[in-house]
ZAKEFI-416130 format. One record per residue (C-alpha): residue in one letter; x, y negated, z. Coordinates in steps of 0.001 Angstrom, whole numbers, padded with zeros to 6 digits. Layout:
BEGIN
TIVO   aa         X         Y         Z
TIVO    A         X         Y         Z
...
***
This chain:
BEGIN
TIVO   aa         X         Y         Z
TIVO    M   -019373   -004398   -034979
TIVO    T   -015965   -003745   -036555
TIVO    Q   -016238   -006270   -039387
TIVO    F   -014529   -009469   -038295
TIVO    D   -015562   -011818   -041149
TIVO    H   -019303   -011488   -040566
TIVO    S   -021072   -014851   -040750
TIVO    L   -023032   -015853   -037679
TIVO    K   -026317   -017763   -037640
TIVO    P   -027780   -019911   -034871
TIVO    G   -029329   -017660   -032240
TIVO    D   -027150   -014619   -033028
TIVO    Q   -025707   -012900   -029954
TIVO    V   -022217   -011417   -029825
TIVO    H   -021250   -008803   -027226
TIVO    L   -017562   -008111   -026634
TIVO    E   -016266   -004913   -025046
TIVO    T   -012590   -004427   -024277
TIVO    S   -010801   -001120   -024549
TIVO    K   -010166   -001306   -020807
TIVO    A   -013889   -001467   -020125
TIVO    R   -014573    001521   -022379
TIVO    A   -011759    003785   -021273
TIVO    I   -011117    004788   -017689
TIVO    T   -007375    005021   -017224
TIVO    P   -006291    008434   -015893
TIVO    A   -005218    008286   -012249
TIVO    S   -002113    010269   -013113
TIVO    Q   -000866    007306   -015122
TIVO    F   -000319    005462   -011855
TIVO    H    001764    008337   -010388
TIVO    I   -000479    008696   -007354
TIVO    K   -000222    011948   -005439
TIVO    I   -003207    013286   -003497
TIVO    V   -001868    014407   -000107
TIVO    Y   -005152    015294    001630
TIVO    E   -008853    015099    000873
TIVO    D   -012140    016023    002524
TIVO    D   -015682    014647    002498
TIVO    D   -014774    011540    004496
TIVO    I   -011170    010537    003817
TIVO    L   -008465    010545    001188
TIVO    V   -004727    010337    001898
TIVO    I   -002499    009493   -001035
TIVO    Q    001107    008689   -001715
TIVO    K    001285    005291   -003398
TIVO    P    004227    004518   -005666
TIVO    A    006145    001268   -005477
TIVO    G    004850   -001404   -007846
TIVO    L    001156   -000575   -007501
TIVO    L   -001260   -002874   -005683
TIVO    T   -003548   -001390   -003029
TIVO    I   -006574   -003448   -004116
TIVO    A   -007420   -005764   -006990
TIVO    T   -006582   -009455   -007161
TIVO    D   -007964   -012253   -009325
TIVO    K   -005301   -011480   -011927
TIVO    I   -004994   -007687   -011638
TIVO    Q   -008133   -005559   -011655
TIVO    W   -007123   -002158   -012972
TIVO    E   -003574   -001328   -011881
TIVO    T   -004434   -000591   -008255
TIVO    A   -004486    002395   -005920
TIVO    M   -008216    001875   -005344
TIVO    F   -009003    001980   -009045
TIVO    A   -006904    005109   -009526
TIVO    C   -008637    006870   -006616
TIVO    N   -012094    005885   -007799
TIVO    D   -011152    007160   -011245
TIVO    Y   -009969    010462   -009772
TIVO    L   -013156    010966   -007737
TIVO    N   -015471    010012   -010591
TIVO    K   -013748    012407   -012976
TIVO    K   -013948    015113   -010312
TIVO    A   -017691    014518   -009915
TIVO    A   -018175    014647   -013686
TIVO    A   -016265    017927   -013914
TIVO    Q   -018569    019469   -011319
TIVO    K   -021625    018605   -013433
TIVO    P   -020646    019357   -017031
TIVO    G   -023013    018063   -019649
TIVO    K   -024579    015495   -017329
TIVO    S   -023956    011779   -017543
TIVO    I   -022261    010545   -014347
TIVO    K   -022477    006842   -013604
TIVO    Y   -019061    005433   -012698
TIVO    Q   -019152    004143   -009141
TIVO    K   -016986    002972   -006296
TIVO    Q   -016222    005910   -004034
TIVO    V   -013366    004794   -001773
TIVO    F   -012987    002054    000836
TIVO    V   -009753    000422    001982
TIVO    V   -008717    001171    005557
TIVO    H   -005326   -000556    005428
TIVO    R   -002894   -001823    002791
TIVO    L    000652   -001289    001625
TIVO    D    002634   -004065   -000007
TIVO    R    002702   -003784   -003777
TIVO    D    006455   -003094   -003860
TIVO    A    006371   -000605   -000961
TIVO    S    005615    003090   -001366
TIVO    G    004271    005863    000827
TIVO    L    001214    007117    002643
TIVO    L   -002057    005264    002217
TIVO    L   -005338    006219    003902
TIVO    L   -008684    005499    002262
TIVO    A   -012226    006252    003419
TIVO    K   -014900    007850    001231
TIVO    N   -017813    006205    003047
TIVO    E   -018371    003039    005062
TIVO    N   -018910    004818    008389
TIVO    A   -015488    006462    008102
TIVO    K   -013940    003140    007120
TIVO    F   -015343    001277    010131
TIVO    T   -014376    004043    012567
TIVO    L   -010811    004207    011276
TIVO    Q   -010371    000435    011302
TIVO    E   -011768    000097    014818
TIVO    N   -009174    002578    016071
TIVO    W   -006314    001598    013767
TIVO    G   -004255    000110    016576
TIVO    H   -004138    003483    018363
TIVO    F   -002763    005425    015397
TIVO    T    000891    006146    014553
TIVO    K    002332    004283    011562
TIVO    E    006032    004791    010862
TIVO    Y    008071    003370    008015
TIVO    D    011509    003924    006509
TIVO    A    013453    000821    005532
TIVO    I    016898    000473    003980
TIVO    V    018355   -002843    005133
TIVO    E    021466   -004798    004277
TIVO    G    024447   -004411    006589
TIVO    R    024938   -002537    009862
TIVO    L    022841   -003428    012896
TIVO    E    024735   -004201    016079
TIVO    E    021881   -002941    018248
TIVO    K    020945    000521    016987
TIVO    S    017468    000466    018496
TIVO    G    015114   -002037    020025
TIVO    T    011796   -003858    019935
TIVO    I    011037   -007007    017972
TIVO    S    008159   -009209    019122
TIVO    S    007174   -012513    017583
TIVO    Y    004211   -014596    016476
TIVO    L    003637   -014542    012730
TIVO    T    002076   -017290    010653
TIVO    E    001412   -017413    006912
TIVO    N    002085   -020675    005086
TIVO    Q    000407   -022134    001998
TIVO    F    002860   -020292   -000243
TIVO    L    001768   -016907    001233
TIVO    R    005116   -016480    002971
TIVO    V    005012   -015152    006538
TIVO    F    007401   -016379    009215
TIVO    S    008016   -016032    012956
TIVO    G    007282   -019108    015006
TIVO    P    005717   -020434    018182
TIVO    K    002488   -019141    019632
TIVO    T   -000389   -021095    018106
TIVO    S   -004082   -020603    017458
TIVO    K   -003291   -019341    013945
TIVO    A   -000261   -017211    014817
TIVO    K   -000693   -013467    015414
TIVO    Q    001529   -011468    017727
TIVO    A    003491   -008730    015979
TIVO    I    005457   -005939    017685
TIVO    S    007800   -003507    015923
TIVO    H    010007   -000770    017393
TIVO    Y    013062    000240    015384
TIVO    R    015987    002662    015447
TIVO    V    018889    003223    013080
TIVO    V    019093    006816    011804
TIVO    Q    021878    006491    009231
TIVO    E    024297    003870    007943
TIVO    N    027186    003335    005568
TIVO    D    029432    000392    004754
TIVO    N    026673   -001529    002996
TIVO    Y    023290   -000392    004246
TIVO    S    021412    000994    007235
TIVO    H    018464    003383    007222
TIVO    V    016013    002150    009849
TIVO    K    012861    003836    011174
TIVO    V    010202    001316    012189
TIVO    L    007225    002217    014367
TIVO    L    004457   -000387    014303
TIVO    E    002624   -001377    017443
TIVO    T    000679   -003989    015475
TIVO    G    000021   -004169    011750
TIVO    R    000432   -007706    010484
TIVO    K    001030   -008807    006913
TIVO    H    004742   -008477    006010
TIVO    Q    005506   -007662    009651
TIVO    I    008379   -005243    009019
TIVO    R    009893   -007428    006325
TIVO    V    009883   -010516    008522
TIVO    H    011108   -008759    011668
TIVO    L    014086   -007083    009991
TIVO    S    014946   -010364    008297
TIVO    D    014788   -012047    011720
TIVO    L    017459   -009587    012881
TIVO    G    019693   -010778    010063
TIVO    H    019250   -007554    008080
TIVO    P    016612   -008042    005357
TIVO    I    015206   -005043    003525
TIVO    V    017106   -004242    000348
TIVO    G    015314   -005727   -002657
TIVO    D    013304   -008180   -000536
TIVO    K    014350   -011475   -002117
TIVO    T    011426   -013277   -000466
TIVO    Y    012899   -012643    002979
TIVO    G    016600   -013052    002292
TIVO    S    017884   -009931    000521
TIVO    V    020741   -010572   -001914
TIVO    S    020914   -007063   -003374
TIVO    N    018503   -004825   -005279
TIVO    P    020351   -001704   -006439
TIVO    A    017176    000438   -006412
TIVO    G    015162   -002058   -008445
TIVO    R    012412   -002113   -005817
TIVO    L    011631   -003002   -002209
TIVO    A    013350   -000390   -000014
TIVO    L    010326    000146    002254
TIVO    H    008401    003427    002498
TIVO    A    005418    004440    004671
TIVO    S    006731    007798    005839
TIVO    R    004486    008955    008688
TIVO    L    000800    008565    009492
TIVO    E   -001009    010170    012412
TIVO    F   -004633    009468    013276
TIVO    Q   -007891    010925    014561
TIVO    H   -010331    012046    011905
TIVO    P   -013304    009619    011898
TIVO    V   -015888    012433    012014
TIVO    T   -014314    015523    013596
TIVO    G   -011962    013671    015970
TIVO    K   -009203    016106    015046
TIVO    T   -005649    014723    015001
TIVO    L   -004179    014678    011510
TIVO    A   -000513    013981    010794
TIVO    F    001191    013443    007446
TIVO    T    004775    012746    006448
TIVO    S    006374    011607    003219
TIVO    P    010100    011935    002454
TIVO    L    012283    009017    001456
TIVO    P    012062    008529   -002333
TIVO    P    015199    009554   -004272
TIVO    A    015835    005977   -005400
TIVO    L    016198    004945   -001748
TIVO    E    018076    008067   -000685
TIVO    R    020768    007232   -003220
TIVO    L    021533    003987   -001400
TIVO    L    022802    006023    001554
***
């Protein structure tokens, strides 16, 4: 119905359909780049500002939605003239913070998802971070117990039943008068682990106001998932992917 002054009678039913429900937003709108794809997995490059999965408030602007959209459109293109029912086709293996960018691995079936998650601790996950200041120790290991409070902020504290051990290895690869480019290799993968650990060192990630940053020249969190190496969940073959530092972060150096 497009007439908005139509009189309703008791028992009449009204069905509302939003434009979002009718139109599937093109994946390209979210600036996602497909890095690798086969029958079981999908590796993408997620831009900063895009959620990995939906929340109560945000349902559409997510990497998962964009990937499902891409795969559904691909399936429809392979069967022209046939009606293809829109369906979920990817499963989350891990997450990237909304304001971080870089490599994100998704599974295309539940068996692949479970296999990847079971072995996630054995895979290589490396990140690039631009932090404030110059680190006195140019390399090292940070180990602490992380706890999340009621305000969803994570902090290092004593070992408790709720705290999770987090271990990060870091090394400085470049620095100037204001910032340092740090490579971080994760031994564990806790929520906000890199952000908290670098803040604990006294050098918060640029643009990370939550954990103490006082500058934001790039207009985003200066954290990028730059390297991912893992065993394929079906073939067992080792796959390795890299992603260069985004120009907005390169300019800081």
